[in-house]
C-alpha positions in Angstrom: 92.3 8.6 57.8 92.5 5.2 58.4 93.8 2.6 56.3 90.4 1.4 55.4 89.5 4.6 54.4 92.2 5.4 52.5 91.3 2.3 50.4 88.1 2.8 49.9 88.9 6.8 48.6 92.1 4.9 46.6 89.6 2.8 44.3 87.4 5.6 44.1 89.7 7.9 42.0 90.7 4.7 40.8 87.0 4.2 39.1 87.1 7.9 38.3 89.6 7.9 36.3 89.5 5.0 34.3 85.3 6.2 33.4 86.9 9.5 32.9 89.6 7.2 30.7 86.6 5.5 28.5 84.4 8.3 28.3 87.1 10.2 26.7 87.7 6.5 24.6 84.3 6.8 23.2 83.8 10.1 21.9 86.6 8.7 19.2 84.0 6.4 17.5 86.0 3.3 17.5 84.6 1.1 15.9 84.3 3.6 13.1 88.0 4.9 13.4 89.0 1.0 13.5 87.2 0.4 9.7 88.9 4.0 8.8 92.0 3.0 9.4 91.7 -0.1 8.2 91.0 1.1 4.4 93.7 3.7 4.9 96.5 0.6 5.7 95.0 -1.4 2.9 95.8 2.2 0.8 99.1 2.4 1.8 100.0 -1.5 0.9 98.2 -0.9 -2.5 100.2 1.7 -3.3 103.3 0.0 -3.7 104.8 -3.0 -5.3 106.8 -4.4 -1.7 105.9 -3.8 1.5 105.9 -0.1 2.6 108.1 0.8 5.7 106.7 -0.3 8.9 107.2 2.6 10.8 105.5 4.9 8.5 102.6 2.5 8.3 102.7 2.4 12.4 103.4 6.5 11.8 101.1 7.2 9.6 98.4 4.8 11.0 98.2 6.4 14.4 98.3 10.3 13.1 95.2 9.1 10.7 93.4 8.0 14.0 94.1 10.3 15.8 92.9 13.1 13.9 89.8 11.1 13.0 89.3 10.2 16.6 89.3 14.6 16.6 86.9 14.9 14.2 84.0 11.9 15.9 85.0 14.1 19.2 83.7 17.5 17.2 80.6 15.3 16.0 79.8 14.7 19.4 79.6 18.2 20.6 78.7 19.7 17.9 75.4 16.9 17.9 75.0 16.4 21.4 71.4 17.7 21.8 70.7 15.4 18.5 72.4 13.0 21.0 69.9 13.5 24.0 67.1 13.5 22.6 67.6 9.6 19.9 68.1 6.3 22.1 70.3 4.9 20.1 72.7 8.3 20.7 71.1 9.2 24.5 74.4 7.4 26.6 76.9 8.7 24.7 79.4 10.7 26.9 77.9 14.4 26.9 73.9 14.0 26.9 74.9 11.3 29.7 77.5 14.3 31.4 80.1 12.3 31.8 82.5 14.9 30.2 81.2 18.7 29.8 81.4 20.3 26.3 84.5 22.0 27.6 86.3 18.2 28.4 84.8 17.3 25.2 86.4 20.2 23.4 90.2 20.3 24.2 90.6 16.6 23.7 89.9 16.9 20.0 91.5 19.8 19.8 94.9 18.4 21.6 94.1 15.2 19.3 93.6 16.9 16.4 96.3 19.2 16.5 98.8 16.4 17.4 97.7 13.7 14.6 98.4 16.6 12.2 101.2 17.5 13.2 102.4 13.9 13.4 101.6 13.8 10.2 103.6 16.6 8.8 106.5 16.0 10.6 107.3 12.3 10.1 105.7 11.0 7.0 104.6 13.9 4.6 103.0 17.6 4.3 100.4 16.5 1.9 98.7 13.7 3.9 98.8 16.7 6.8 96.8 18.0 4.4 94.1 16.3 3.5 93.4 14.2 6.8 92.9 17.7 8.3 91.0 18.3 5.3 88.7 15.4 6.1 88.3 16.3 10.2 87.0 19.5 8.2 84.5 18.2 6.4 83.2 15.3 8.2 82.6 18.1 11.5 81.9 21.1 9.8 80.5 20.4 6.4 78.5 17.3 7.1 77.9 17.3 10.9 77.4 21.8 11.0 75.8 22.0 7.2 74.7 19.3 5.4 72.9 16.7 7.8 70.1 19.7 9.5 69.7 20.8 5.7 69.3 18.0 3.2 68.2 14.3 3.3 71.6 14.3 0.6 73.4 14.5 3.2 74.9 11.4 3.9 75.5 11.7 0.2 77.5 14.5 -0.2 78.8 14.0 3.5 80.0 10.9 2.4 83.2 12.2 0.1 85.0 12.5 4.3 84.6 9.0 5.4 85.5 7.8 1.8 89.2 9.3 2.2 91.3 7.5 4.4 92.3 5.1 1.0 93.4 7.9 -0.3 95.5 9.1 2.6 97.2 6.1 3.1 98.2 6.1 -1.1 99.4 9.8 0.0 101.5 8.7 3.1 103.4 6.1 1.2 103.7 8.1 -2.1 103.4 11.7 -1.7 100.7 11.4 -4.5 97.3 10.9 -4.6 97.0 8.4 -8.5 93.9 7.5 -9.9 94.0 4.4 -7.5 93.4 6.3 -4.9 91.2 7.5 -6.0 88.6 4.4 -7.2 89.4 3.3 -3.5 88.0 6.2 -2.5 84.8 6.1 -5.1 84.1 2.2 -3.5 83.8 3.8 -0.3 81.5 6.6 -1.7 79.6 4.3 -3.3 79.2 2.2 -0.6 78.7 4.8 2.4 74.7 5.4 0.7 73.5 2.3 1.4 75.2 1.0 4.9 74.0 4.4 5.9 70.4 4.8 5.1 69.8 1.1 5.9 70.4 1.6 9.8 68.6 5.3 8.7 65.6 2.9 7.8 65.7 0.8 11.4 66.0 4.7 13.6 63.3 6.4 11.7 61.6 7.2 15.0 64.5 8.8 16.7 65.8 10.7 13.5 62.0 12.0 13.0 62.3 12.6 17.3 65.7 14.4 17.0 64.3 16.6 13.4 66.9 15.7 11.0 65.7 15.6 7.6 67.1 12.1 6.9 66.2 10.1 4.0 63.3 7.7 5.5 61.7 10.9 7.6 61.4 13.6 4.3 60.2 11.2 1.4 59.8 8.1 3.1 60.7 4.6 4.2 59.9 3.0 0.7 61.4 5.4 -1.0 64.4 5.1 0.7 64.7 1.2 0.3 64.4 1.8 -3.2 67.7 4.3 -3.5 69.8 1.2 -1.1 68.5 -1.3 -3.5 69.4 1.3 -6.9 72.8 2.2 -4.7 74.6 -1.5 -4.3 73.2 -2.3 -7.6 75.8 1.0 -8.2 78.3 -0.1 -6.3 78.3 -3.7 -7.5 79.2 -2.1 -10.7 82.1 0.3 -9.3 84.0 -2.5 -7.3 84.3 -4.5 -10.6 86.6 -0.8 -12.2 90.3 -2.2 -10.0 89.7 -5.6 -11.6 88.6 -3.6 -15.0 91.7 -1.4 -15.2 94.1 -3.6 -14.0 94.4 -2.8 -10.5 93.1 -6.0 -9.0 92.9 -9.8 -10.8 90.8 -13.1 -10.6 91.0 -13.9 -6.9 89.4 -9.7 -6.2 87.2 -10.0 -9.1 85.6 -13.6 -7.8 85.2 -12.3 -3.8 83.9 -8.9 -4.6 81.1 -10.4 -7.0 80.7 -12.9 -4.1 80.7 -10.3 -1.9 78.3 -7.5 -3.3 75.8 -10.1 -4.8 75.1 -10.9 -1.1 74.7 -7.1 0.3 72.6 -7.6 -3.0 70.6 -9.7 -1.8 70.7 -7.8 1.5 68.8 -4.9 -0.3 66.0 -6.8 -2.3 64.6 -8.6 0.3 64.8 -5.2 2.4 63.1 -3.9 -0.6 60.8 -6.5 -1.4 60.2 -8.9 1.4 61.3 -7.2 5.0 61.4 -7.8 8.5 61.6 -5.7 11.3 65.3 -7.1 11.5 66.2 -6.7 8.1 67.3 -3.0 7.7 69.6 -3.4 10.8 70.6 -7.2 9.1 72.1 -4.7 6.1 73.5 -2.3 8.0 75.7 -4.8 9.6 76.4 -6.5 6.4 77.8 -3.4 5.3 80.5 -3.6 7.8 81.6 -6.6 6.8 81.6 -6.3 3.6 83.7 -3.1 3.3 85.4 -4.5 5.6 86.6 -8.0 3.7 86.2 -5.7 0.0 89.2 -3.9 1.5 91.2 -7.5 2.9 90.9 -8.6 -0.4 91.8 -6.4 -2.7 94.9 -6.8 -0.2 95.4 -10.5 -0.5 94.3 -10.0 -4.7 97.2 -7.9 -4.6 100.2 -9.6 -2.6 99.5 -12.3 -4.6 100.0 -11.1 -7.4 103.3 -9.4 -6.3 104.3 -12.8 -5.4 103.7 -14.2 -8.3 104.8 -11.5 -10.5 
């Protein structure tokens, strides 16, 4: 084999390796996991008066990210036939043929086991068990059972996605306090309007896949009403950290601003929708949660530094 041919073979092998690595990375739903880890990290910081040990933060965040990524990979395997029928998901690694089910399952089990052991050994057993429970809730209870059975799938299954602040709190304290459950309640209430806005935008996809998502089973107008009602409920729930003394005026002002903006999106979706209103509401909901938790963090350390 001459030098130029060997070079082409080497370049091809590197390209294949990079493509496989990219496909495995996509299995973890990195954007979703990043938001989960952010809320877990904020939970860690709020659980401490000062700054928690940096090593603990890094190890706990890595372990939670690994198990969360494994849950996403299991979801890819279990939903691959559904994904192949939906425009939004048909180019994912499994329906696109870039990875096999065996490869994805091996990756998911390895990632889950590694993350669990890391949390068990380097953090604490409570965090490890709760994180594994979150994986089971998302990959089995939501994906296998609820998603295919009831239009309330995202409401009930939202418990698993709302767990990360509790995981962060447990990582630092070894216990789960009432404040951690309050942070979880915020995400639990946020999840339905967040996801239903996307489901409205992709209603034809879900109907084609045969999934009983709320816009498919009860209609788009009814779903818009629930998005608006849940957004009102979210505004009220987001006031609780201030009302119970967990946060101060800085959080209160910022929370009101963010939730009123979310409410404006939901109101427009219900009463003055344009073709892109649902997806704009969905995208804002992600920004809303990210900024809300960062606001909790800034308020916490502002109060701590002044105290």
